N, C-alpha and C positions, 0 to 999 in steps of 0.2 A: 394832651389830646382834649381833655375836658375844656381847657381854656379856648381852644380852636372852636369847639362846638357851641361853647357859651357866646363867644364873640360874633360867630356866624349867626346865632339865633338873634342877637341883638341887631345885627345888620338887616335882618330880614323882618324886623318888627315884631319879634316874638318875645314872650317872657322866658327868660332863660331857665328859671327854676321849673316852671310848668312844662317846658319843652324837654328838659333832661328827665324829668318824671315820667313823661309821656313814653320816651325812648326806653327807659328802664323797665317799663311795663310790657311795652309792645314787642322789643327784640327777643326776649325769651319765649314768647309764644311762637317764634319761627325758628327754633333751634334745630328742629329736625327737618326743615325745608331744604331741599336741594336747589330749588328755584328761588333766586335772590331778587325776583321783581318787586317783592314787597318793600324794598329798601327805597324805591322811587317815592312811595307814599310817605316815608319817614323824613325826607329831606326838608330842611327849613323853608324852601319855597314852594312846597307841595300844597296844592289846594285841598288835600285829604286831612290835613291837621285839623284836630278839634278846636273850637272856638276859644276854649279856655287857655290854650297855648298862645293865642294871638293878643297883641295890645289893643 
């Protein structure tokens, strides 16, 4: 699963380490959420990703 996330990040011109770090910080913030709409903002092609994740 990590390999797939890493390769998808690379294919979308992201820095894999920064992207994985961002996911591991953001996902736990939503553990109690019943609404999964926040996941759209975490996808590798999302415009909402921080600039440090982008190459």
